[in-house]
mmCIF entry with sequence, helices, sheets and N, C-alpha, C, O atoms, coordinates in Angstrom:
data_MODEL
# 
_entry.id   MODEL 
# 
_entity.id                         1 
_entity.type                       polymer 
_entity.pdbx_number_of_molecules   1 
# 
_entity_poly.entity_id                      1 
_entity_poly.type                           'polypeptide(L)' 
_entity_poly.nstd_linkage                   no 
_entity_poly.nstd_monomer                   no 
_entity_poly.pdbx_seq_one_letter_code       
;(UNK)(UNK)(UNK)(UNK)(UNK)(UNK)(UNK)(UNK)(UNK)(UNK)(UNK)(UNK)(UNK)(UNK)(UNK)(UNK)
(UNK)(UNK)(UNK)(UNK)(UNK)(UNK)(UNK)(UNK)(UNK)(UNK)(UNK)(UNK)(UNK)(UNK)(UNK)(UNK)
(UNK)(UNK)(UNK)(UNK)(UNK)(UNK)(UNK)(UNK)(UNK)(UNK)(UNK)(UNK)(UNK)(UNK)(UNK)(UNK)
(UNK)(UNK)(UNK)(UNK)(UNK)(UNK)(UNK)(UNK)
;
_entity_poly.pdbx_seq_one_letter_code_can   XXXXXXXXXXXXXXXXXXXXXXXXXXXXXXXXXXXXXXXXXXXXXXXXXXXXXXXX 
_entity_poly.pdbx_strand_id                 A 
# 
loop_
_entity_poly_seq.entity_id 
_entity_poly_seq.num 
_entity_poly_seq.mon_id 
_entity_poly_seq.hetero 
1 1  UNK n 
1 2  UNK n 
1 3  UNK n 
1 4  UNK n 
1 5  UNK n 
1 6  UNK n 
1 7  UNK n 
1 8  UNK n 
1 9  UNK n 
1 10 UNK n 
1 11 UNK n 
1 12 UNK n 
1 13 UNK n 
1 14 UNK n 
1 15 UNK n 
1 16 UNK n 
1 17 UNK n 
1 18 UNK n 
1 19 UNK n 
1 20 UNK n 
1 21 UNK n 
1 22 UNK n 
1 23 UNK n 
1 24 UNK n 
1 25 UNK n 
1 26 UNK n 
1 27 UNK n 
1 28 UNK n 
1 29 UNK n 
1 30 UNK n 
1 31 UNK n 
1 32 UNK n 
1 33 UNK n 
1 34 UNK n 
1 35 UNK n 
1 36 UNK n 
1 37 UNK n 
1 38 UNK n 
1 39 UNK n 
1 40 UNK n 
1 41 UNK n 
1 42 UNK n 
1 43 UNK n 
1 44 UNK n 
1 45 UNK n 
1 46 UNK n 
1 47 UNK n 
1 48 UNK n 
1 49 UNK n 
1 50 UNK n 
1 51 UNK n 
1 52 UNK n 
1 53 UNK n 
1 54 UNK n 
1 55 UNK n 
1 56 UNK n 
# 
_struct_asym.id          A 
_struct_asym.entity_id   1 
# 
_struct_conf.conf_type_id            HELX_P 
_struct_conf.id                      HELX_P1 
_struct_conf.pdbx_PDB_helix_id       AA1 
_struct_conf.beg_label_comp_id       UNK 
_struct_conf.beg_label_asym_id       A 
_struct_conf.beg_label_seq_id        3 
_struct_conf.pdbx_beg_PDB_ins_code   ? 
_struct_conf.end_label_comp_id       UNK 
_struct_conf.end_label_asym_id       A 
_struct_conf.end_label_seq_id        28 
_struct_conf.pdbx_end_PDB_ins_code   ? 
_struct_conf.beg_auth_comp_id        UNK 
_struct_conf.beg_auth_asym_id        A 
_struct_conf.beg_auth_seq_id         3 
_struct_conf.end_auth_comp_id        UNK 
_struct_conf.end_auth_asym_id        A 
_struct_conf.end_auth_seq_id         28 
_struct_conf.pdbx_PDB_helix_class    1 
_struct_conf.details                 ? 
_struct_conf.pdbx_PDB_helix_length   26 
# 
_struct_conf_type.id          HELX_P 
_struct_conf_type.criteria    ? 
_struct_conf_type.reference   ? 
# 
loop_
_atom_site.group_PDB 
_atom_site.id 
_atom_site.type_symbol 
_atom_site.label_atom_id 
_atom_site.label_alt_id 
_atom_site.label_comp_id 
_atom_site.label_asym_id 
_atom_site.label_entity_id 
_atom_site.label_seq_id 
_atom_site.pdbx_PDB_ins_code 
_atom_site.Cartn_x 
_atom_site.Cartn_y 
_atom_site.Cartn_z 
_atom_site.occupancy 
_atom_site.B_iso_or_equiv 
_atom_site.pdbx_formal_charge 
_atom_site.auth_seq_id 
_atom_site.auth_comp_id 
_atom_site.auth_asym_id 
_atom_site.auth_atom_id 
_atom_site.pdbx_PDB_model_num 
ATOM 1   N N  . UNK A 1 1  ? 0.841   -1.174 -0.004 1.00 0.00 ? 1  UNK A N  1 
ATOM 2   C CA . UNK A 1 1  ? -0.007  0.002  0.001  1.00 0.00 ? 1  UNK A CA 1 
ATOM 3   C C  . UNK A 1 1  ? 0.885   1.244  0.008  1.00 0.00 ? 1  UNK A C  1 
ATOM 4   O O  . UNK A 1 1  ? 1.779   1.368  0.844  1.00 0.00 ? 1  UNK A O  1 
ATOM 5   N N  . UNK A 1 2  ? 0.642   2.133  -0.902 1.00 0.00 ? 2  UNK A N  1 
ATOM 6   C CA . UNK A 1 2  ? 1.466   3.342  -0.982 1.00 0.00 ? 2  UNK A CA 1 
ATOM 7   C C  . UNK A 1 2  ? 1.006   4.375  0.060  1.00 0.00 ? 2  UNK A C  1 
ATOM 8   O O  . UNK A 1 2  ? -0.080  4.285  0.632  1.00 0.00 ? 2  UNK A O  1 
ATOM 9   N N  . UNK A 1 3  ? 1.859   5.324  0.264  1.00 0.00 ? 3  UNK A N  1 
ATOM 10  C CA . UNK A 1 3  ? 1.541   6.384  1.238  1.00 0.00 ? 3  UNK A CA 1 
ATOM 11  C C  . UNK A 1 3  ? 0.318   7.190  0.834  1.00 0.00 ? 3  UNK A C  1 
ATOM 12  O O  . UNK A 1 3  ? -0.482  7.581  1.684  1.00 0.00 ? 3  UNK A O  1 
ATOM 13  N N  . UNK A 1 4  ? 0.174   7.437  -0.455 1.00 0.00 ? 4  UNK A N  1 
ATOM 14  C CA . UNK A 1 4  ? -0.977  8.206  -0.939 1.00 0.00 ? 4  UNK A CA 1 
ATOM 15  C C  . UNK A 1 4  ? -2.286  7.461  -0.654 1.00 0.00 ? 4  UNK A C  1 
ATOM 16  O O  . UNK A 1 4  ? -3.294  8.074  -0.303 1.00 0.00 ? 4  UNK A O  1 
ATOM 17  N N  . UNK A 1 5  ? -2.258  6.153  -0.806 1.00 0.00 ? 5  UNK A N  1 
ATOM 18  C CA . UNK A 1 5  ? -3.461  5.365  -0.514 1.00 0.00 ? 5  UNK A CA 1 
ATOM 19  C C  . UNK A 1 5  ? -3.786  5.391  0.990  1.00 0.00 ? 5  UNK A C  1 
ATOM 20  O O  . UNK A 1 5  ? -4.950  5.494  1.375  1.00 0.00 ? 5  UNK A O  1 
ATOM 21  N N  . UNK A 1 6  ? -2.763  5.299  1.819  1.00 0.00 ? 6  UNK A N  1 
ATOM 22  C CA . UNK A 1 6  ? -2.967  5.331  3.269  1.00 0.00 ? 6  UNK A CA 1 
ATOM 23  C C  . UNK A 1 6  ? -3.522  6.680  3.716  1.00 0.00 ? 6  UNK A C  1 
ATOM 24  O O  . UNK A 1 6  ? -4.442  6.736  4.532  1.00 0.00 ? 6  UNK A O  1 
ATOM 25  N N  . UNK A 1 7  ? -2.965  7.765  3.182  1.00 0.00 ? 7  UNK A N  1 
ATOM 26  C CA . UNK A 1 7  ? -3.440  9.093  3.550  1.00 0.00 ? 7  UNK A CA 1 
ATOM 27  C C  . UNK A 1 7  ? -4.860  9.310  3.048  1.00 0.00 ? 7  UNK A C  1 
ATOM 28  O O  . UNK A 1 7  ? -5.673  9.914  3.748  1.00 0.00 ? 7  UNK A O  1 
ATOM 29  N N  . UNK A 1 8  ? -5.165  8.841  1.879  1.00 0.00 ? 8  UNK A N  1 
ATOM 30  C CA . UNK A 1 8  ? -6.518  8.973  1.322  1.00 0.00 ? 8  UNK A CA 1 
ATOM 31  C C  . UNK A 1 8  ? -7.514  8.157  2.146  1.00 0.00 ? 8  UNK A C  1 
ATOM 32  O O  . UNK A 1 8  ? -8.629  8.617  2.395  1.00 0.00 ? 8  UNK A O  1 
ATOM 33  N N  . UNK A 1 9  ? -7.129  6.966  2.566  1.00 0.00 ? 9  UNK A N  1 
ATOM 34  C CA . UNK A 1 9  ? -8.006  6.150  3.394  1.00 0.00 ? 9  UNK A CA 1 
ATOM 35  C C  . UNK A 1 9  ? -8.228  6.810  4.753  1.00 0.00 ? 9  UNK A C  1 
ATOM 36  O O  . UNK A 1 9  ? -9.341  6.770  5.279  1.00 0.00 ? 9  UNK A O  1 
ATOM 37  N N  . UNK A 1 10 ? -7.208  7.405  5.321  1.00 0.00 ? 10 UNK A N  1 
ATOM 38  C CA . UNK A 1 10 ? -7.360  8.100  6.606  1.00 0.00 ? 10 UNK A CA 1 
ATOM 39  C C  . UNK A 1 10 ? -8.294  9.294  6.450  1.00 0.00 ? 10 UNK A C  1 
ATOM 40  O O  . UNK A 1 10 ? -9.169  9.500  7.291  1.00 0.00 ? 10 UNK A O  1 
ATOM 41  N N  . UNK A 1 11 ? -8.128  10.078 5.402  1.00 0.00 ? 11 UNK A N  1 
ATOM 42  C CA . UNK A 1 11 ? -8.983  11.230 5.173  1.00 0.00 ? 11 UNK A CA 1 
ATOM 43  C C  . UNK A 1 11 ? -10.418 10.807 4.950  1.00 0.00 ? 11 UNK A C  1 
ATOM 44  O O  . UNK A 1 11 ? -11.341 11.457 5.441  1.00 0.00 ? 11 UNK A O  1 
ATOM 45  N N  . UNK A 1 12 ? -10.623 9.706  4.203  1.00 0.00 ? 12 UNK A N  1 
ATOM 46  C CA . UNK A 1 12 ? -11.979 9.209  3.985  1.00 0.00 ? 12 UNK A CA 1 
ATOM 47  C C  . UNK A 1 12 ? -12.625 8.751  5.288  1.00 0.00 ? 12 UNK A C  1 
ATOM 48  O O  . UNK A 1 12 ? -13.818 8.960  5.511  1.00 0.00 ? 12 UNK A O  1 
ATOM 49  N N  . UNK A 1 13 ? -11.815 8.120  6.151  1.00 0.00 ? 13 UNK A N  1 
ATOM 50  C CA . UNK A 1 13 ? -12.338 7.674  7.456  1.00 0.00 ? 13 UNK A CA 1 
ATOM 51  C C  . UNK A 1 13 ? -12.741 8.863  8.317  1.00 0.00 ? 13 UNK A C  1 
ATOM 52  O O  . UNK A 1 13 ? -13.768 8.826  8.994  1.00 0.00 ? 13 UNK A O  1 
ATOM 53  N N  . UNK A 1 14 ? -11.925 9.926  8.289  1.00 0.00 ? 14 UNK A N  1 
ATOM 54  C CA . UNK A 1 14 ? -12.260 11.137 9.040  1.00 0.00 ? 14 UNK A CA 1 
ATOM 55  C C  . UNK A 1 14 ? -13.554 11.773 8.537  1.00 0.00 ? 14 UNK A C  1 
ATOM 56  O O  . UNK A 1 14 ? -14.392 12.203 9.329  1.00 0.00 ? 14 UNK A O  1 
ATOM 57  N N  . UNK A 1 15 ? -13.708 11.827 7.237  1.00 0.00 ? 15 UNK A N  1 
ATOM 58  C CA . UNK A 1 15 ? -14.929 12.378 6.651  1.00 0.00 ? 15 UNK A CA 1 
ATOM 59  C C  . UNK A 1 15 ? -16.123 11.520 7.036  1.00 0.00 ? 15 UNK A C  1 
ATOM 60  O O  . UNK A 1 15 ? -17.183 12.053 7.365  1.00 0.00 ? 15 UNK A O  1 
ATOM 61  N N  . UNK A 1 16 ? -15.971 10.211 7.001  1.00 0.00 ? 16 UNK A N  1 
ATOM 62  C CA . UNK A 1 16 ? -17.075 9.321  7.358  1.00 0.00 ? 16 UNK A CA 1 
ATOM 63  C C  . UNK A 1 16 ? -17.495 9.491  8.816  1.00 0.00 ? 16 UNK A C  1 
ATOM 64  O O  . UNK A 1 16 ? -18.687 9.519  9.121  1.00 0.00 ? 16 UNK A O  1 
ATOM 65  N N  . UNK A 1 17 ? -16.520 9.606  9.713  1.00 0.00 ? 17 UNK A N  1 
ATOM 66  C CA . UNK A 1 17 ? -16.836 9.830  11.142 1.00 0.00 ? 17 UNK A CA 1 
ATOM 67  C C  . UNK A 1 17 ? -17.535 11.166 11.330 1.00 0.00 ? 17 UNK A C  1 
ATOM 68  O O  . UNK A 1 17 ? -18.487 11.270 12.103 1.00 0.00 ? 17 UNK A O  1 
ATOM 69  N N  . UNK A 1 18 ? -17.065 12.186 10.627 1.00 0.00 ? 18 UNK A N  1 
ATOM 70  C CA . UNK A 1 18 ? -17.685 13.499 10.738 1.00 0.00 ? 18 UNK A CA 1 
ATOM 71  C C  . UNK A 1 18 ? -19.141 13.477 10.232 1.00 0.00 ? 18 UNK A C  1 
ATOM 72  O O  . UNK A 1 18 ? -20.029 14.061 10.854 1.00 0.00 ? 18 UNK A O  1 
ATOM 73  N N  . UNK A 1 19 ? -19.368 12.806 9.113  1.00 0.00 ? 19 UNK A N  1 
ATOM 74  C CA . UNK A 1 19 ? -20.711 12.708 8.551  1.00 0.00 ? 19 UNK A CA 1 
ATOM 75  C C  . UNK A 1 19 ? -21.653 11.967 9.522  1.00 0.00 ? 19 UNK A C  1 
ATOM 76  O O  . UNK A 1 19 ? -22.795 12.378 9.728  1.00 0.00 ? 19 UNK A O  1 
ATOM 77  N N  . UNK A 1 20 ? -21.157 10.882 10.103 1.00 0.00 ? 20 UNK A N  1 
ATOM 78  C CA . UNK A 1 20 ? -21.991 10.125 11.047 1.00 0.00 ? 20 UNK A CA 1 
ATOM 79  C C  . UNK A 1 20 ? -22.313 10.990 12.281 1.00 0.00 ? 20 UNK A C  1 
ATOM 80  O O  . UNK A 1 20 ? -23.452 11.000 12.748 1.00 0.00 ? 20 UNK A O  1 
ATOM 81  N N  . UNK A 1 21 ? -21.318 11.710 12.802 1.00 0.00 ? 21 UNK A N  1 
ATOM 82  C CA . UNK A 1 21 ? -21.547 12.565 13.955 1.00 0.00 ? 21 UNK A CA 1 
ATOM 83  C C  . UNK A 1 21 ? -22.516 13.686 13.626 1.00 0.00 ? 21 UNK A C  1 
ATOM 84  O O  . UNK A 1 21 ? -23.381 14.017 14.436 1.00 0.00 ? 21 UNK A O  1 
ATOM 85  N N  . UNK A 1 22 ? -22.380 14.274 12.440 1.00 0.00 ? 22 UNK A N  1 
ATOM 86  C CA . UNK A 1 22 ? -23.292 15.344 11.995 1.00 0.00 ? 22 UNK A CA 1 
ATOM 87  C C  . UNK A 1 22 ? -24.729 14.823 11.869 1.00 0.00 ? 22 UNK A C  1 
ATOM 88  O O  . UNK A 1 22 ? -25.677 15.503 12.260 1.00 0.00 ? 22 UNK A O  1 
ATOM 89  N N  . UNK A 1 23 ? -24.878 13.625 11.326 1.00 0.00 ? 23 UNK A N  1 
ATOM 90  C CA . UNK A 1 23 ? -26.210 13.045 11.136 1.00 0.00 ? 23 UNK A CA 1 
ATOM 91  C C  . UNK A 1 23 ? -26.852 12.732 12.490 1.00 0.00 ? 23 UNK A C  1 
ATOM 92  O O  . UNK A 1 23 ? -28.037 13.001 12.685 1.00 0.00 ? 23 UNK A O  1 
ATOM 93  N N  . UNK A 1 24 ? -26.103 12.181 13.403 1.00 0.00 ? 24 UNK A N  1 
ATOM 94  C CA . UNK A 1 24 ? -26.662 11.883 14.738 1.00 0.00 ? 24 UNK A CA 1 
ATOM 95  C C  . UNK A 1 24 ? -27.000 13.179 15.455 1.00 0.00 ? 24 UNK A C  1 
ATOM 96  O O  . UNK A 1 24 ? -28.042 13.266 16.104 1.00 0.00 ? 24 UNK A O  1 
ATOM 97  N N  . UNK A 1 25 ? -26.149 14.184 15.352 1.00 0.00 ? 25 UNK A N  1 
ATOM 98  C CA . UNK A 1 25 ? -26.419 15.477 15.989 1.00 0.00 ? 25 UNK A CA 1 
ATOM 99  C C  . UNK A 1 25 ? -27.677 16.137 15.421 1.00 0.00 ? 25 UNK A C  1 
ATOM 100 O O  . UNK A 1 25 ? -28.451 16.750 16.157 1.00 0.00 ? 25 UNK A O  1 
ATOM 101 N N  . UNK A 1 26 ? -27.871 16.010 14.126 1.00 0.00 ? 26 UNK A N  1 
ATOM 102 C CA . UNK A 1 26 ? -29.072 16.580 13.509 1.00 0.00 ? 26 UNK A CA 1 
ATOM 103 C C  . UNK A 1 26 ? -30.335 15.836 13.928 1.00 0.00 ? 26 UNK A C  1 
ATOM 104 O O  . UNK A 1 26 ? -31.392 16.442 14.106 1.00 0.00 ? 26 UNK A O  1 
ATOM 105 N N  . UNK A 1 27 ? -30.219 14.535 14.083 1.00 0.00 ? 27 UNK A N  1 
ATOM 106 C CA . UNK A 1 27 ? -31.382 13.749 14.482 1.00 0.00 ? 27 UNK A CA 1 
ATOM 107 C C  . UNK A 1 27 ? -31.770 13.991 15.928 1.00 0.00 ? 27 UNK A C  1 
ATOM 108 O O  . UNK A 1 27 ? -32.954 14.017 16.262 1.00 0.00 ? 27 UNK A O  1 
ATOM 109 N N  . UNK A 1 28 ? -30.782 14.167 16.783 1.00 0.00 ? 28 UNK A N  1 
ATOM 110 C CA . UNK A 1 28 ? -31.049 14.357 18.217 1.00 0.00 ? 28 UNK A CA 1 
ATOM 111 C C  . UNK A 1 28 ? -31.469 15.801 18.497 1.00 0.00 ? 28 UNK A C  1 
ATOM 112 O O  . UNK A 1 28 ? -32.368 16.028 19.306 1.00 0.00 ? 28 UNK A O  1 
ATOM 113 N N  . UNK A 1 29 ? -30.856 16.747 17.864 1.00 0.00 ? 29 UNK A N  1 
ATOM 114 C CA . UNK A 1 29 ? -31.174 18.148 18.087 1.00 0.00 ? 29 UNK A CA 1 
ATOM 115 C C  . UNK A 1 29 ? -30.261 18.756 19.119 1.00 0.00 ? 29 UNK A C  1 
ATOM 116 O O  . UNK A 1 29 ? -29.420 18.074 19.704 1.00 0.00 ? 29 UNK A O  1 
ATOM 117 N N  . UNK A 1 30 ? -30.433 20.058 19.343 1.00 0.00 ? 30 UNK A N  1 
ATOM 118 C CA . UNK A 1 30 ? -29.552 20.743 20.309 1.00 0.00 ? 30 UNK A CA 1 
ATOM 119 C C  . UNK A 1 30 ? -29.869 20.305 21.741 1.00 0.00 ? 30 UNK A C  1 
ATOM 120 O O  . UNK A 1 30 ? -30.973 19.834 22.014 1.00 0.00 ? 30 UNK A O  1 
ATOM 121 N N  . UNK A 1 31 ? -28.916 20.457 22.646 1.00 0.00 ? 31 UNK A N  1 
ATOM 122 C CA . UNK A 1 31 ? -29.157 20.098 24.034 1.00 0.00 ? 31 UNK A CA 1 
ATOM 123 C C  . UNK A 1 31 ? -30.216 21.007 24.646 1.00 0.00 ? 31 UNK A C  1 
ATOM 124 O O  . UNK A 1 31 ? -30.474 22.102 24.147 1.00 0.00 ? 31 UNK A O  1 
ATOM 125 N N  . UNK A 1 32 ? -30.826 20.541 25.731 1.00 0.00 ? 32 UNK A N  1 
ATOM 126 C CA . UNK A 1 32 ? -31.839 21.308 26.442 1.00 0.00 ? 32 UNK A CA 1 
ATOM 127 C C  . UNK A 1 32 ? -31.217 22.606 26.935 1.00 0.00 ? 32 UNK A C  1 
ATOM 128 O O  . UNK A 1 32 ? -30.141 22.593 27.534 1.00 0.00 ? 32 UNK A O  1 
ATOM 129 N N  . UNK A 1 33 ? -31.879 23.714 26.690 1.00 0.00 ? 33 UNK A N  1 
ATOM 130 C CA . UNK A 1 33 ? -31.340 25.026 27.024 1.00 0.00 ? 33 UNK A CA 1 
ATOM 131 C C  . UNK A 1 33 ? -31.557 25.426 28.471 1.00 0.00 ? 33 UNK A C  1 
ATOM 132 O O  . UNK A 1 33 ? -30.996 26.433 28.903 1.00 0.00 ? 33 UNK A O  1 
ATOM 133 N N  . UNK A 1 34 ? -32.344 24.686 29.240 1.00 0.00 ? 34 UNK A N  1 
ATOM 134 C CA . UNK A 1 34 ? -32.577 25.071 30.634 1.00 0.00 ? 34 UNK A CA 1 
ATOM 135 C C  . UNK A 1 34 ? -31.334 24.750 31.448 1.00 0.00 ? 34 UNK A C  1 
ATOM 136 O O  . UNK A 1 34 ? -30.834 23.626 31.403 1.00 0.00 ? 34 UNK A O  1 
ATOM 137 N N  . UNK A 1 35 ? -30.834 25.731 32.190 1.00 0.00 ? 35 UNK A N  1 
ATOM 138 C CA . UNK A 1 35 ? -29.621 25.482 32.985 1.00 0.00 ? 35 UNK A CA 1 
ATOM 139 C C  . UNK A 1 35 ? -29.929 24.577 34.174 1.00 0.00 ? 35 UNK A C  1 
ATOM 140 O O  . UNK A 1 35 ? -31.018 24.635 34.747 1.00 0.00 ? 35 UNK A O  1 
ATOM 141 N N  . UNK A 1 36 ? -28.985 23.767 34.527 1.00 0.00 ? 36 UNK A N  1 
ATOM 142 C CA . UNK A 1 36 ? -29.171 22.900 35.687 1.00 0.00 ? 36 UNK A CA 1 
ATOM 143 C C  . UNK A 1 36 ? -28.938 23.711 36.962 1.00 0.00 ? 36 UNK A C  1 
ATOM 144 O O  . UNK A 1 36 ? -28.179 24.679 36.934 1.00 0.00 ? 36 UNK A O  1 
ATOM 145 N N  . UNK A 1 37 ? -29.564 23.345 38.065 1.00 0.00 ? 37 UNK A N  1 
ATOM 146 C CA . UNK A 1 37 ? -29.371 24.097 39.303 1.00 0.00 ? 37 UNK A CA 1 
ATOM 147 C C  . UNK A 1 37 ? -27.920 23.933 39.789 1.00 0.00 ? 37 UNK A C  1 
ATOM 148 O O  . UNK A 1 37 ? -27.283 22.910 39.540 1.00 0.00 ? 37 UNK A O  1 
ATOM 149 N N  . UNK A 1 38 ? -27.422 24.944 40.475 1.00 0.00 ? 38 UNK A N  1 
ATOM 150 C CA . UNK A 1 38 ? -26.022 24.839 40.937 1.00 0.00 ? 38 UNK A CA 1 
ATOM 151 C C  . UNK A 1 38 ? -25.879 23.750 41.980 1.00 0.00 ? 38 UNK A C  1 
ATOM 152 O O  . UNK A 1 38 ? -26.804 23.468 42.741 1.00 0.00 ? 38 UNK A O  1 
ATOM 153 N N  . UNK A 1 39 ? -24.709 23.146 42.000 1.00 0.00 ? 39 UNK A N  1 
ATOM 154 C CA . UNK A 1 39 ? -24.429 22.091 42.974 1.00 0.00 ? 39 UNK A CA 1 
ATOM 155 C C  . UNK A 1 39 ? -24.295 22.693 44.360 1.00 0.00 ? 39 UNK A C  1 
ATOM 156 O O  . UNK A 1 39 ? -23.731 23.777 44.506 1.00 0.00 ? 39 UNK A O  1 
ATOM 157 N N  . UNK A 1 40 ? -24.796 22.022 45.371 1.00 0.00 ? 40 UNK A N  1 
ATOM 158 C CA . UNK A 1 40 ? -24.680 22.556 46.728 1.00 0.00 ? 40 UNK A CA 1 
ATOM 159 C C  . UNK A 1 40 ? -23.215 22.514 47.170 1.00 0.00 ? 40 UNK A C  1 
ATOM 160 O O  . UNK A 1 40 ? -22.455 21.623 46.789 1.00 0.00 ? 40 UNK A O  1 
ATOM 161 N N  . UNK A 1 41 ? -22.846 23.501 47.980 1.00 0.00 ? 41 UNK A N  1 
ATOM 162 C CA . UNK A 1 41 ? -21.478 23.561 48.508 1.00 0.00 ? 41 UNK A CA 1 
ATOM 163 C C  . UNK A 1 41 ? -21.520 23.418 50.002 1.00 0.00 ? 41 UNK A C  1 
ATOM 164 O O  . UNK A 1 41 ? -22.579 23.530 50.620 1.00 0.00 ? 41 UNK A O  1 
ATOM 165 N N  . UNK A 1 42 ? -20.367 23.169 50.584 1.00 0.00 ? 42 UNK A N  1 
ATOM 166 C CA . UNK A 1 42 ? -20.303 23.016 52.021 1.00 0.00 ? 42 UNK A CA 1 
ATOM 167 C C  . UNK A 1 42 ? -20.029 24.342 52.712 1.00 0.00 ? 42 UNK A C  1 
ATOM 168 O O  . UNK A 1 42 ? -19.923 24.393 53.937 1.00 0.00 ? 42 UNK A O  1 
ATOM 169 N N  . UNK A 1 43 ? -19.913 25.421 51.933 1.00 0.00 ? 43 UNK A N  1 
ATOM 170 C CA . UNK A 1 43 ? -19.650 26.728 52.520 1.00 0.00 ? 43 UNK A CA 1 
ATOM 171 C C  . UNK A 1 43 ? -20.938 27.328 53.075 1.00 0.00 ? 43 UNK A C  1 
ATOM 172 O O  . UNK A 1 43 ? -22.006 27.203 52.476 1.00 0.00 ? 43 UNK A O  1 
ATOM 173 N N  . UNK A 1 44 ? -20.819 27.981 54.228 1.00 0.00 ? 44 UNK A N  1 
ATOM 174 C CA . UNK A 1 44 ? -21.972 28.618 54.838 1.00 0.00 ? 44 UNK A CA 1 
ATOM 175 C C  . UNK A 1 44 ? -21.996 30.077 54.424 1.00 0.00 ? 44 UNK A C  1 
ATOM 176 O O  . UNK A 1 44 ? -20.975 30.763 54.473 1.00 0.00 ? 44 UNK A O  1 
ATOM 177 N N  . UNK A 1 45 ? -23.148 30.541 54.022 1.00 0.00 ? 45 UNK A N  1 
ATOM 178 C CA . UNK A 1 45 ? -23.271 31.934 53.641 1.00 0.00 ? 45 UNK A CA 1 
ATOM 179 C C  . UNK A 1 45 ? -24.278 32.609 54.564 1.00 0.00 ? 45 UNK A C  1 
ATOM 180 O O  . UNK A 1 45 ? -25.330 32.042 54.858 1.00 0.00 ? 45 UNK A O  1 
ATOM 181 N N  . UNK A 1 46 ? -23.965 33.798 55.013 1.00 0.00 ? 46 UNK A N  1 
ATOM 182 C CA . UNK A 1 46 ? -24.856 34.544 55.892 1.00 0.00 ? 46 UNK A CA 1 
ATOM 183 C C  . UNK A 1 46 ? -24.735 34.090 57.333 1.00 0.00 ? 46 UNK A C  1 
ATOM 184 O O  . UNK A 1 46 ? -23.888 33.264 57.675 1.00 0.00 ? 46 UNK A O  1 
ATOM 185 N N  . UNK A 1 47 ? -25.607 34.650 58.180 1.00 0.00 ? 47 UNK A N  1 
ATOM 186 C CA . UNK A 1 47 ? -25.592 34.314 59.598 1.00 0.00 ? 47 UNK A CA 1 
ATOM 187 C C  . UNK A 1 47 ? -26.847 33.529 59.957 1.00 0.00 ? 47 UNK A C  1 
ATOM 188 O O  . UNK A 1 47 ? -27.914 33.709 59.369 1.00 0.00 ? 47 UNK A O  1 
ATOM 189 N N  . UNK A 1 48 ? -26.681 32.661 60.933 1.00 0.00 ? 48 UNK A N  1 
ATOM 190 C CA . UNK A 1 48 ? -27.811 31.884 61.438 1.00 0.00 ? 48 UNK A CA 1 
ATOM 191 C C  . UNK A 1 48 ? -28.440 32.635 62.591 1.00 0.00 ? 48 UNK A C  1 
ATOM 192 O O  . UNK A 1 48 ? -27.799 33.461 63.242 1.00 0.00 ? 48 UNK A O  1 
ATOM 193 N N  . UNK A 1 49 ? -29.711 32.336 62.835 1.00 0.00 ? 49 UNK A N  1 
ATOM 194 C CA . UNK A 1 49 ? -30.412 32.966 63.972 1.00 0.00 ? 49 UNK A CA 1 
ATOM 195 C C  . UNK A 1 49 ? -29.724 32.544 65.283 1.00 0.00 ? 49 UNK A C  1 
ATOM 196 O O  . UNK A 1 49 ? -29.396 31.373 65.474 1.00 0.00 ? 49 UNK A O  1 
ATOM 197 N N  . UNK A 1 50 ? -29.515 33.509 66.171 1.00 0.00 ? 50 UNK A N  1 
ATOM 198 C CA . UNK A 1 50 ? -28.937 33.224 67.475 1.00 0.00 ? 50 UNK A CA 1 
ATOM 199 C C  . UNK A 1 50 ? -27.437 33.140 67.488 1.00 0.00 ? 50 UNK A C  1 
ATOM 200 O O  . UNK A 1 50 ? -26.861 32.838 68.533 1.00 0.00 ? 50 UNK A O  1 
ATOM 201 N N  . UNK A 1 51 ? -26.789 33.385 66.410 1.00 0.00 ? 51 UNK A N  1 
ATOM 202 C CA . UNK A 1 51 ? -25.339 33.336 66.344 1.00 0.00 ? 51 UNK A CA 1 
ATOM 203 C C  . UNK A 1 51 ? -24.787 34.637 66.901 1.00 0.00 ? 51 UNK A C  1 
ATOM 204 O O  . UNK A 1 51 ? -25.132 35.717 66.421 1.00 0.00 ? 51 UNK A O  1 
ATOM 205 N N  . UNK A 1 52 ? -23.939 34.541 67.901 1.00 0.00 ? 52 UNK A N  1 
ATOM 206 C CA . UNK A 1 52 ? -23.403 35.775 68.521 1.00 0.00 ? 52 UNK A CA 1 
ATOM 207 C C  . UNK A 1 52 ? -22.064 36.190 67.924 1.00 0.00 ? 52 UNK A C  1 
ATOM 208 O O  . UNK A 1 52 ? -21.658 37.341 68.088 1.00 0.00 ? 52 UNK A O  1 
ATOM 209 N N  . UNK A 1 53 ? -21.390 35.322 67.261 1.00 0.00 ? 53 UNK A N  1 
ATOM 210 C CA . UNK A 1 53 ? -20.140 35.673 66.625 1.00 0.00 ? 53 UNK A CA 1 
ATOM 211 C C  . UNK A 1 53 ? -18.953 35.410 67.524 1.00 0.00 ? 53 UNK A C  1 
ATOM 212 O O  . UNK A 1 53 ? -17.820 35.481 67.049 1.00 0.00 ? 53 UNK A O  1 
ATOM 213 N N  . UNK A 1 54 ? -19.149 35.110 68.794 1.00 0.00 ? 54 UNK A N  1 
ATOM 214 C CA . UNK A 1 54 ? -18.030 34.846 69.703 1.00 0.00 ? 54 UNK A CA 1 
ATOM 215 C C  . UNK A 1 54 ? -17.932 33.356 69.979 1.00 0.00 ? 54 UNK A C  1 
ATOM 216 O O  . UNK A 1 54 ? -18.719 32.558 69.469 1.00 0.00 ? 54 UNK A O  1 
ATOM 217 N N  . UNK A 1 55 ? -16.967 33.003 70.783 1.00 0.00 ? 55 UNK A N  1 
ATOM 218 C CA . UNK A 1 55 ? -16.850 31.596 71.180 1.00 0.00 ? 55 UNK A CA 1 
ATOM 219 C C  . UNK A 1 55 ? -17.813 31.310 72.317 1.00 0.00 ? 55 UNK A C  1 
ATOM 220 O O  . UNK A 1 55 ? -18.036 32.179 73.160 1.00 0.00 ? 55 UNK A O  1 
ATOM 221 N N  . UNK A 1 56 ? -18.384 30.129 72.364 1.00 0.00 ? 56 UNK A N  1 
ATOM 222 C CA . UNK A 1 56 ? -19.378 29.844 73.404 1.00 0.00 ? 56 UNK A CA 1 
ATOM 223 C C  . UNK A 1 56 ? -18.767 29.667 74.773 1.00 0.00 ? 56 UNK A C  1 
ATOM 224 O O  . UNK A 1 56 ? -19.485 29.423 75.743 1.00 0.00 ? 56 UNK A O  1 
# 
C-alpha cells in the first residue's frame, strides 16, 4: 500500500466519522437550554439565627 493510498483512506475515514456525527447530531437536536441548578457547596453563607459571633 502506498503512502498516498494510506493518507486517502485516513482522510476518507475522518470524513465518514464527521458525517456520522453530523447526522446523529441533527437527528437528536440541540441540548436542552434550561440550565441545571447549581451544585450545593459546604460553605456557609450569611448568619444563622442566634449566632453571637463569639466563642461559646
